[in-house]
DRENMI-252439 format. One line per field, with one value per residue (C-alpha): x, y, z; residue number from 0. Coordinates in steps of 0.001 Angstrom, whole numbers, plus 500000, padded with zeros to 6 digits. Each point is the difference from the previous one (the first is absolute). Example, Ala and Ser with C-alpha at 12.3 -4.5 7.8 and 13.67 -1.06 7.14 Angstrom:
xx <- (512300_501370)
yy <- (495500_503440)
zz <- (507800_499340)
num <- (0_1)
//
This chain:
xx <- (924391_502772_503013_498643_499899_503087_501554_498816_500449_504188_499493_498496_502534_502583_499132_500351_502117_502397_497631_497773_502819_500668_496303_500346_503056_498436_496278_501684_502796_496641_498231_502911_500317_496774_500785_503093_498728_496879_503031_501820_497057_500317_503240_501695_503829_500122_501447_497240_497888_500628_500458_496662_498860_500839_498717_496538_500444_500624_502723_501596_499446_496621_498879_501824_498340_497206_500017_501538_496960_497822_502211_499775_495930_499908_501691_497975_496915_500947_501284_496546_498303_501674_499078_495706_500464_501161_497689_496768_501913_500408_496296_498849_501012_499768_500676_503081_501455_498654_501942_502752_499644_499639_502556_502827_498218_500799_503502_500765_497590_502633_502949_499022_499101_503481_502110_498677_500758_503876_500166_499274_502556_502889_500039_498334_502251_500346_498721_503459_502143_503128_498432_502519_502963_497560_501502_498922_503316_499252_501605_500621_501363_500180_499583_496658_497123_497793_502837_500954_497301_501299_499021_502793_501712_500074_504159_500840_497821_501794_503376_498960_498778_503893_501619_498321_501169_497697_496828_498721_498035_498516_496698_497789_496514_498013_496993_498003_496103_499017_496384_498839_498133_498387_497888_497062_500683_503320_500700_502843_502426_502552_503070_503802_502920_503025_502650_499755_501608_497764_497604_502356_501312_497027_500039_496425_498429_497041_496456_499509_502706_503863_502171_501673_503433_503043_499909_496384_501596_501513_498350_498108_499292_497968_496717_498632_498198_498993_496607_499036_497817_497302_499945_499606_496694_498300_501417_500206_497634_502998_500716_502822_500300_500896_503730_501213_497021_500364_499048_501591_501659_500119_498930_502767_499607_500961_500132_498261_502817_499462_497537_500638_500137_497004_500334_503390_501586_503282_500158_496352_496719_498535_501993_498553_502599_503360_502175_503622_501913_501907_503235_502576_503434_501640_498523_501735_497018_501912_500020_496181_498340_499428_499629_496399_500137_500010_502913_499206_502780_500398_503278_502313_499649_502169_499986_498540_498251_502850_502096_498186_499315_503919_501002_496990_501447_503674_498300_498214_503199_501608_497135_499682_503939_499219_496707_500569_497067_498115_500544_501729_498394_498038_500599_498276_497003_499586_497010_498282_497191_497327_501781_499173_496344_499254_502413_497221_497323_502565_499723_495968_499392_502731_498002_496793_501389_500880_496356_498330_502049_499327_496582_499588_501701_497629_497008_501796_500719_495878_498752_502212_498973_495869_501874_500703_497102_498240_502708_498937_497011_500663_502494_497916_499409_503371_500566_497325_502068_503307_498222_498671_503930_500508_503595_500837_501296_496964_497679_502906_499428_496407_499762_502943_497781_496867_502373_501577_496356_499010_503020_499370_496518_500745_503038_497608_497513_503434_501516_496242_500238_503344_498603_498132_502657_502725_497412_499770_504037_500152_497431_502472_503313_502780_499648_504119_498873_497457_501619_503430_498241_497020_498297_497838_499198_501232_501069_502799_497923_497431_503251_500495_496346_499975_503133_498895_496507_502260_503155_496648_498117_502500_501636_496798_499019_503161_499116_497024_500179_502886_498503_496279_501933_501908_497078_499809_497537_498188_500094_498134_497620_498666_499471_496943_498612_499362_503655_503344_503504_502257_501962_500012_503693_500661_496853_501041_503470_498684_497737_503561_501194_497205_500407_503469_500037_496612_502251_502820_497475_498213_503295_501728_495763_500791_503233_499502_496726_500935_502695_497248_498686_503296_500321_495733_500851_503372_499099_500453_500426_496870_496480_498639_496289_497771_502608_499969_502971_500753_503077_499748_502795_500624_501544_503149_499632_496916_500894_502330_501672_500315_498394_496461_499828_499889_497052_497962_500542_498805_497181_498914_500083_497703_497839_500100_499351_497012_498679_497153_502043_503711_501164_503218_502284_503417_502512_503702_502663_500139_497784_501035_499900_499697_503353_501312_502506_502545_503041_502746_503436_498516_502950_499478_500620_503612_501263_502417_498715_499713_503182_499667_498051_498753_497217_496785_497824_495933_497120_498504_496176_497964_496947_497302_498651_497830_501755_501015_496340_498369_501953_499318_504053_500320_502198_502479_501694_499512_497638_498577_500834_497529_498790_502895_502278_499117_500583_502484_502248_499262_503063_501387_498321_500146_498025_501659_498922_501180_502327_501828_500160_501367_502322_501373_498885_500838_500670_499170_496111_499139_497939_502944_502201_499876_500566_500064_499604_501871_496865_501018_502446_500480_498925_499161_499924_496781_498782_498137_496807_498587_499977_497841_499169_501396_498466_500796_501815_499453_499096_498387_503107_502213_501351_499235_502899_500797_497832_500221_496472_500017_497337_499003_501261_502760_501740_496835_499003_497399_498330_498081_497990_497023_498346_496708_498891_495944_497348_498494_501075_503018_499051_497070_501980_502474_497205_499475_503814_500091_497888_501364_503701_499035_498005_503190_501968_497882_502797_501066_498694_500342_502107_499643_497054_500376_499714_502597_498762_500694_503468_500923_498058_502617_502722_499065_498088_503162_499398_496523_500156_502246_498644_496343_501115_501287_496716_498232_502147_500435_495986_499395_502793_498565_496561_501296_501858_496907_497920_502361_500677_496169_500119_502362_498317_496637_501346_501547_496439_498336_502667_499344_496292_499584_503352_498837_496088_501662_501685_497050_498572_501924_499928_502159_498511_499378_502971_502321_499405_499994_503106_502346_498667_501081_503275_500456_499923_501902_503320_500032_499245_502052_502721_499714_499920_503113_501561_498448_501615_503119_499566_498969_503524_502114_498379_499172_503259_498432_497386_502452_500217_496359_499868_499436_500267_500031_502488_499198_499925_497527_499603_496325_499435_501234_497988_496926_499909_500435_496759_497387_500646_500442_496599_498691_501049_498764_496480_499517_501590_497265_496501_500762_500719_497118_497865_502157_499117_496149_500299_497150_501673_497198_499994_503501_500410_497831_502084_500995)
yy <- (944458_501673_498133_501129_503622_499704_498734_503103_502219_498643_500187_503602_501146_499167_501553_503958_499065_502911_502609_498711_499991_503967_500738_497469_501205_503760_498730_498627_503351_502183_497717_499633_503469_500629_498197_501004_503562_499187_498082_503945_501677_497823_501146_496504_499918_499790_496588_499234_501955_497066_496702_500748_500886_496503_498383_501381_498941_496483_500042_501181_496944_499093_503547_498951_497068_501537_503035_497334_498328_502696_500969_496441_499402_503304_499563_497031_501402_503037_496713_498433_503114_500493_496252_500347_503613_498572_497224_502005_502565_496443_498912_503849_499613_496017_500791_501035_497244_496973_501267_500343_497167_497881_501776_498632_496708_499251_501451_498189_496556_499699_501072_497148_497229_500341_500355_497033_497533_502285_499260_496370_499697_502554_500428_497847_497535_496705_497772_497814_500630_502912_500194_502382_497042_497696_499712_498759_498136_499951_498637_502681_499969_503290_498386_497847_503182_500346_497688_501779_498705_496513_496459_498622_496926_497448_498988_503413_501583_496753_501371_503520_498547_498418_503383_503025_501424_502981_497954_498105_497648_499328_498580_498397_500218_498575_501418_496868_499051_496108_498553_499682_497269_499637_496837_501796_502777_500780_503464_500997_503366_501470_498334_501481_497105_501731_498658_499491_503283_502093_500910_499840_502698_502203_500344_497987_497533_497758_500730_495923_497207_500735_500174_497476_499033_499603_496164_500446_502179_497262_497803_496983_502152_502832_498143_502923_503541_502862_501860_503415_501308_500606_495820_499435_502060_499159_496021_499401_502096_501375_496361_499733_496217_500704_499961_496193_500080_497894_502071_499182_503205_498520_495975_500198_499111_503282_500556_503343_501261_503574_502976_503277_503002_502314_501739_498709_500252_500002_501753_498410_500619_496961_497349_497518_497195_499711_496944_498756_501128_496300_501405_496923_501202_498139_500189_502030_502109_502008_496951_498861_502812_503854_502979_499701_501424_502929_501219_502060_501133_501735_502051_499935_503314_502419_499069_502501_498429_501434_498493_496318_501213_500339_496741_498612_501073_498365_497194_499701_500645_497084_497788_501553_498417_496838_498815_502403_497722_500765_503686_501193_503868_499431_502507_500736_502597_500316_501786_501097_497866_503364_501409_495864_500203_503427_501294_499251_502200_503016_502198_499687_500626_502910_501572_499773_501277_503098_500608_499251_503034_502307_499262_500664_503192_500771_498932_502051_503238_499284_500476_502828_501938_498764_501646_503528_500492_499425_501853_502782_500224_499881_502509_502358_497263_500245_503350_499945_496833_502571_503290_497611_499746_496719_499757_498930_496496_499202_501256_497244_497592_500268_498944_497609_498173_499886_498509_497551_499242_499797_498109_497080_500025_499377_497937_497716_499283_499735_496950_498507_500302_498900_497333_499196_500920_497695_496947_501560_500527_496651_498786_501830_499408_497769_496012_501007_502921_497501_497068_501310_502596_499524_503691_500975_502994_500118_502455_501481_500791_501806_501690_501459_500727_502171_501918_500556_501271_502394_500979_500911_502155_502031_499801_501848_501204_502700_501967_501184_500568_502238_501297_500712_502088_502384_502599_504109_499789_503183_499242_496185_500850_502723_497916_498300_496572_499201_501291_498527_500356_499696_497549_498030_500311_497127_497778_499988_499267_496861_499084_500373_497565_497269_500551_499255_496937_498786_500602_497832_497398_499952_499975_496976_498088_500978_498341_497050_498997_501021_496840_497986_500010_499456_497031_498941_500569_497351_496984_496888_497028_498293_500764_500226_499600_497827_497827_498296_498845_497944_497679_496667_498114_496513_498597_498082_497487_498757_500385_498039_498549_504379_498844_499264_504124_500053_497870_501261_503774_498611_498192_502972_502676_497492_499684_503999_500554_497990_502506_502500_503792_498533_500506_499010_498859_499298_500352_501448_499788_503457_502602_503594_502572_498409_500647_496652_498959_496980_501044_497961_499844_498382_498899_499460_497374_500366_502677_500220_499824_503856_501095_500645_503064_499619_497331_500957_500277_499576_499558_496790_499041_495993_500314_497611_499482_503372_502218_502504_499869_500645_502718_501591_499820_499732_497431_501597_497084_496579_497858_499683_496758_497482_496922_498228_502395_499398_496420_498447_498706_502724_502015_503011_502710_503819_503119_503737_503255_502578_501487_497371_499789_503474_499469_497202_497964_502876_499507_496205_498309_499277_496815_498133_500919_497572_501311_499594_501270_499267_498801_496648_497640_498658_502581_498700_502163_500667_501410_503069_499600_503101_503822_501577_504029_501704_500275_502524_498553_501830_503372_501902_502693_497168_498338_496405_497578_496900_497043_496134_497588_496680_497455_499085_496022_501295_502374_499093_502407_498972_503582_501380_502510_499513_501762_500534_502226_500347_501608_501088_501260_498443_499921_497919_497211_500196_497339_497261_500548_498842_497033_498732_500118_498729_496694_499340_500242_500548_501713_501971_504077_502509_503337_503699_499830_503104_501730_500995_503205_500182_498550_502829_502762_499233_500996_503395_499540_502883_502335_499808_500511_503357_501236_499708_501145_503102_500587_500118_502325_502472_499527_501109_503006_501377_500189_501703_502605_500852_500025_502549_502077_499988_501250_502708_501681_499357_501595_502706_500672_500491_502274_501866_500342_504126_500713_497027_501542_503953_499034_497961_503119_502291_498107_496104_497690_496786_498100_502470_499856_495730_500891_501907_497384_496878_501903_501059_495727_499251_501628_498395_496487_500226_500894_497129_498270_500386_499728_496103_499820_501061_497792_496797_500347_499921_497075_498254_497579_498729_497521_499248_496142_499755_500982_498100_501755_503343_502647_501455_503568_498710_502931_498856_499544_503432_501902_497734_500722_503342_500709_497780_501723_503122_499315_498657_502869_502360_498565_500146_504148_500441_499198_502396_502688_498976_501259_502809_501123_499440_502498_502182_503292_501987_496570_500192_503874_499760_497209_500685)
zz <- (312412_502543_498446_496381_501811_501114_496989_498437_502373_499740_496010_499998_503089_497704_496552_500184_503112_499903_499327_502714_502324_500062_501147_502062_501859_499709_501959_502501_500660_500340_502133_502073_499997_500485_503232_501258_499598_502001_502895_499535_501283_502929_501171_498825_498981_496285_500568_502114_497401_497575_502257_501089_496458_498420_502756_499744_496234_501159_498606_496618_497639_501305_499015_496549_499229_500902_497922_497406_499648_499966_496466_498841_500400_498333_497089_499310_500491_497305_497709_501088_498822_496868_499369_500866_497920_497020_500404_499971_497225_497872_500728_499240_496660_498757_496411_500525_502691_497882_496819_501724_501512_497315_498267_502658_500253_496806_500430_503147_498898_496638_501919_503217_497175_498143_503022_501791_496899_499933_503584_500003_496236_500789_504113_501801_501246_499103_502404_500447_502650_499301_496362_498744_499850_497908_496318_496869_498214_496078_497051_496596_496803_498364_496863_500453_500133_503057_501997_502499_502630_498909_501654_501470_499648_502757_498952_500621_502853_501796_499409_500690_503361_500584_498297_501610_503261_499751_500646_503196_498274_496573_499585_496849_498813_496807_499779_498278_500227_501778_500371_503584_501408_503551_498659_499932_497723_497318_498823_497819_502255_499719_501392_501325_500255_502500_501311_503644_501378_497972_502673_503114_497653_499707_503924_500051_501952_499156_501532_501218_499486_498738_496517_498035_501494_497892_500058_498063_497211_498299_497127_501447_502878_499204_501552_501857_499264_501486_499107_500609_501685_498027_498888_503753_500514_496892_499874_503095_502286_501664_501872_502171_499087_496672_500725_499205_496818_497475_496405_497073_497514_496060_501347_502134_503679_502240_503682_501239_502625_500169_499830_498649_501925_498588_496228_500495_496309_498076_496641_499481_502027_498155_501318_502055_500326_500563_499875_500189_497153_500092_498349_499097_500976_497810_496945_497240_499428_497089_498287_500045_500438_499709_501415_502239_503955_501622_502504_503304_502261_503048_500247_502519_503100_498323_496604_496998_497111_498220_501935_499196_496345_499338_501706_497848_496930_500426_501170_496721_497946_501915_498940_496543_499793_501823_497810_496778_497848_502321_501892_497072_500006_503613_502590_503725_500662_504071_500068_503521_500755_499605_497095_498126_501497_498636_496944_497667_501997_501825_496864_499262_504350_500156_496921_501292_503295_498299_498350_502990_501572_497300_500089_503020_499522_497898_502537_502318_497855_499224_503843_500580_496956_502015_503666_497989_498419_503640_501773_497882_500649_503467_500309_502054_502526_500368_500619_502655_501570_499223_501818_503656_500144_498305_498761_496135_501189_502054_496892_497783_502518_500261_496185_499399_503174_497615_496609_501867_501180_496690_498831_502933_498685_496833_501009_502147_496410_498049_502057_499483_496299_499973_501279_497484_497255_500979_499241_496923_499461_500817_497722_497495_501049_498406_501149_500868_502751_501216_500931_500887_502922_502790_498985_502716_501501_503816_502879_498198_497110_502483_501770_496235_499588_503325_499334_496407_500976_502360_497517_497328_502274_500792_496673_497873_503279_500781_496970_500300_503759_499625_497355_501375_502748_498245_499351_501196_503704_498301_497102_500390_502886_497445_497458_499639_500858_496183_499169_499364_499999_497033_500601_495717_499493_503353_497629_496747_500882_502046_496586_498075_502412_499366_496496_499777_502361_497333_497144_501524_501232_496291_498223_502354_499164_496222_499816_502292_498237_496735_500556_501312_496422_498534_501659_499282_496703_499671_498259_502629_497079_501298_500495_503396_498997_501665_501556_503113_501908_502865_501235_500900_501571_500647_502749_498519_503047_498363_496421_499175_497700_498828_496749_501908_500397_496032_500286_502378_497887_496848_501502_501783_496919_497973_502789_500124_496214_500363_502167_498707_499373_499467_496603_500578_502897_501031_502612_500769_502765_500261_499368_498285_502068_503375_500814_500069_497666_498776_498016_498674_497611_497131_497102_496019_497817_497866_501846_502716_504122_501013_502228_503050_500560_496745_499640_498504_502797_498921_502449_499759_500504_499357_498846_498579_497125_498455_502698_497164_498270_503536_501110_496595_499389_495611_498605_497905_498731_499699_502101_503784_501714_499644_502738_497998_501217_503771_500426_502996_496530_497870_498160_501560_498474_500506_498812_500377_500058_497169_503042_499950_496017_499913_503060_499091_496226_497758_497083_500345_499280_503502_498813_498729_503351_503205_503590_503313_503567_502649_502668_501168_500574_496259_497249_496176_496850_499235_496773_499841_498177_500386_501124_501494_500469_503092_503551_502387_503238_503363_499072_496756_499821_499940_496497_499594_500402_497861_501293_499517_500106_501113_499780_503305_499774_499133_503068_502837_502477_502738_500628_496377_499353_498173_497083_498963_497233_500058_498338_502601_502979_501717_503651_499212_499398_503538_501968_497101_499460_503796_499846_496505_501988_502754_498570_498176_503453_503086_502156_497379_500209_497826_500927_499277_497163_498102_496417_498286_500165_503592_499455_497540_501967_502705_497792_500082_503220_501619_497069_500268_503408_500091_496748_501593_502747_498978_498057_502448_502183_496596_499518_503755_499777_496924_501564_503382_497225_498449_503128_501320_496929_500124_503601_499409_497003_501671_502759_498109_498233_502696_502275_496508_499704_500292_498119_496679_500331_499738_496950_499083_500276_498493_496601_499871_498769_501425_497797_500460_504305_499108_497637_502809_503471_497671_499254_503391_500791_497159_501430_502911_498684_496898_502481_501712_496901_499241_503334_500113_496265_501173_503176_498033_497538_503363_501279_497367_499951_503338_497506_497962_501436_499588_496377_497213_495780_501665_500572_503961_497581_498272_497378_499215_503903_500539_497240_501192_503756_500310_497655_501106_503641_498698_498128_503495_501869_496977_500642_503529_499749_497425_502512_502388_497294_497829_503710_500110_496825_500540_502825_500409_500287_502334_502336_500158_500874_502371_501953_503496)
num <- (0_1_2_3_4_5_6_7_8_9_10_11_12_13_14_15_16_17_18_19_20_21_22_23_24_25_26_27_28_29_30_31_32_33_34_35_36_37_38_39_40_41_42_43_44_45_46_47_48_49_50_51_52_53_54_55_56_57_58_59_60_61_62_63_64_65_66_67_68_69_70_71_72_73_74_75_76_77_78_79_80_81_82_83_84_85_86_87_88_89_90_91_92_93_94_95_96_97_98_99_100_101_102_103_104_105_106_107_108_109_110_111_112_113_114_115_116_117_118_119_120_121_122_123_124_125_126_127_128_129_130_131_132_133_134_135_136_137_138_139_140_141_142_143_144_145_146_147_148_149_150_151_152_153_154_155_156_157_158_159_160_161_162_163_164_165_166_167_168_169_170_171_172_173_174_175_176_177_178_179_180_181_182_183_184_185_186_187_188_189_190_191_192_193_194_195_196_197_198_199_200_201_202_203_204_205_206_207_208_209_210_211_212_213_214_215_216_217_218_219_220_221_222_223_224_225_226_227_228_229_230_231_232_233_234_235_236_237_238_239_240_241_242_243_244_245_246_247_248_249_250_251_252_253_254_255_256_257_258_259_260_261_262_263_264_265_266_267_268_269_270_271_272_273_274_275_276_277_278_279_280_281_282_283_284_285_286_287_288_289_290_291_292_293_294_295_296_297_298_299_300_301_302_303_304_305_306_307_308_309_310_311_312_313_314_315_316_317_318_319_320_321_322_323_324_325_326_327_328_329_330_331_332_333_334_335_336_337_338_339_340_341_342_343_344_345_346_347_348_349_350_351_352_353_354_355_356_357_358_359_360_361_362_363_364_365_366_367_368_369_370_371_372_373_374_375_376_377_378_379_380_381_382_383_384_385_386_387_388_389_390_391_392_393_394_395_396_397_398_399_400_401_402_403_404_405_406_407_408_409_410_411_412_413_414_415_416_417_418_419_420_421_422_423_424_425_426_427_428_429_430_431_432_433_434_435_436_437_438_439_440_441_442_443_444_445_446_447_448_449_450_451_452_453_454_455_456_457_458_459_460_461_462_463_464_465_466_467_468_469_470_471_472_473_474_475_476_477_478_479_480_481_482_483_484_485_486_487_488_489_490_491_492_493_494_495_496_497_498_499_500_501_502_503_504_505_506_507_508_509_510_511_512_513_514_515_516_517_518_519_520_521_522_523_524_525_526_527_528_529_530_531_532_533_534_535_536_537_538_539_540_541_542_543_544_545_546_547_548_549_550_551_552_553_554_555_556_557_558_559_560_561_562_563_564_565_566_567_568_569_570_571_572_573_574_575_576_577_578_579_580_581_582_583_584_585_586_587_588_589_590_591_592_593_594_595_596_597_598_599_600_601_602_603_604_605_606_607_608_609_610_611_612_613_614_615_616_617_618_619_620_621_622_623_624_625_626_627_628_629_630_631_632_633_634_635_636_637_638_639_640_641_642_643_644_645_646_647_648_649_650_651_652_653_654_655_656_657_658_659_660_661_662_663_664_665_666_667_668_669_670_671_672_673_674_675_676_677_678_679_680_681_682_683_684_685_686_687_688_689_690_691_692_693_694_695_696_697_698_699_700_701_702_703_704_705_706_707_708_709_710_711_712_713_714_715_716_717_718_719_720_721_722_723_724_725_726_727_728_729_730_731_732_733_734_735_736_737_738_739_740_741_742_743_744_745_746_747_748_749_750_751_752_753_754_755_756_757_758_759_760_761_762_763_764_765_766_767_768_769_770_771_772_773_774_775_776_777_778_779_780_781_782_783_784_785_786_787_788_789_790_791_792_793_794_795_796_797_798_799_800_801_802_803_804_805_806_807_808_809_810_811_812_813_814_815_816_817_818_819_820_821_822_823_824_825_826_827_828_829_830_831_832_833_834_835_836_837_838_839_840_841_842_843_844_845_846_847_848_849_850_851_852_853_854_855_856_857_858_859_860_861_862_863_864_865_866_867_868_869_870_871_872_873_874_875_876_877_878_879)
//
């Protein structure tokens, strides 16, 4: 307690030090002069009298310190009195206190929840050493749609690493799936294969054990793995003896050599297993494979991203000249790691931060209006305090203490509300947002809440406090307890501001909602109804030769088709809209092979027979694959989509055309036996891409997504499907069981997240604005009760009184609406990147939003206006 008292004394002594130093000096001089005069009367000389006075006081500095402590304690006592008075005042007016605190709680709760997400994603430093120096290095091709952040060729990566002087290090990572088994359980998990230098480059340390060595990052030597802290706890109960334990990854023996720190992730928080990539430095990857790895790098000290970009662009030009058939039109894009993680969500979060800021301003304006009304009824109290010697700033300080206290009460409730709102936000948030950041409330968020509550209290409290202290003392003292001073103009302008901000929020919400509705109405090309999907990944170590995988999937689908409720079943290598895809160049028999840079690029999928029927993709020409097309010795045959025909086969009969796709060491031509409808790829707002479909036996994948068309709720078939898979292979799990509706929903998650939140914020602001309109006019009617009663007594009809009160409210509502429309027009361009099928300044939205707001506001104005028209004239005239 003594330390706390000393701290408070120092803090309070620092505040207002200049004024108090003058007062200390004046009081000290008065004390000294008193003793000096007394000593002079005793016959001392002036110098003796002064020295003796100082001795009598015990020295100048102790006196100063004693006086400073007394003044500081007095200052703290005054603030404590202000705080106690504010608490008593709010306790006497619970309705006002509750309404104001609730308004602030809504504004601060929404603000803190959005700030929590934005802080985690955009502001909080990434959990790596010197994260500002970490870059992602992409290949990019301006000739290919959406290829600005393309995966990288291993061959190009090796040349980048050898030639670049801008980077201290470059490292590779590859996201995969793997089946982990410890002999007791088996589960498919997310895995990252990486070069040995990636983790040291990030500056992380293992929680237990060690990382891979360069020697272990070689083909045939990659028999070690790292596991996540979560797997260590849930699978091995945190056993310290886990190091050296043998497990299998995709049925291949591996030794656990390390446990990663709690919460560690690189680009994907769902990863649980890390293993060496095992690149073969002697292999010519440009001849044997395509582009499929991710490359990260750390800039050298003093090198900027722009300098690295310039150097890498020059290297890309060199590699294009050296390998024209592989690198024609390919360049390099250097991007900070942070930007690569948030590029698709930054605009949405910034728009939501702006929107929640507007909502908080609406809440502040609403509370300021409440305070103005309350301060107006306290004019006589303020006048009495002034007449007893309280200065204007003393009264303002009292009122600001009350507003800040109110804001802290609302802020505390808002933080509690924000905790629940963050849970809701995470449920709504797109996967790309939650998988790339650890979103949580922490000390930074709490500090932001305190600062925001303080600023909010001052913001909505200063104007009412300043206005409340502007009065004529004697006139205010003569007013009766039931009379109030007229400060309706400021309150009306505050409501106009609320209306303007609400128009801006409603307009943004309207545009985003139209965009979302437009996306949802875009045909996907398939029928997602009653469609269950799950992945089965067969380990290559147990399924050799590769055709055994085709046999397994054929048996599995035959068994699944016999399950109750299953109408059809099939499988595909990469599910549309799932974010994964394969693409390669294609050639048309009888035509010259395209020159470098002019290749016919096409998406590639492997499917089992029945895929198009199960997915609801229409067959436009020809036929589907049959079991005869899916044999090991079957002749090469393809199915293509309409986009392929329109882009590459115009003027030709597709069913009499043979093509090939460069997906293997040998790529024989095969006949096109069918043309199917287009299916969107990855996103509904992008056009369908040319696509080639292989039968599984002719392009074998170990990991396939199984599709079940059902007559009942698809999720009821998850357990029967898991049981059937394990009957065929007891060591084989299934993963990511979900409906096709959920898969499609994820593609709209970012737009839905922004639209729903902005709609919620705009509805709250609309309600607050309506409450503000109602409050101003209700207060005005109360203030003018005698005037209205007199006019009614003189013959004015109730309808006329009602119309005049509504007209008075309509003036500031209309002014706020016009200001809001102007603001919306100015800010609409910020939504450009979030909209689909609707212009940022869409006339229909800019007409509908003001109409809706005016209707709500005029309804809020009509309620007090109707009460004014129904006043009893005699009762009104008798009011004091």
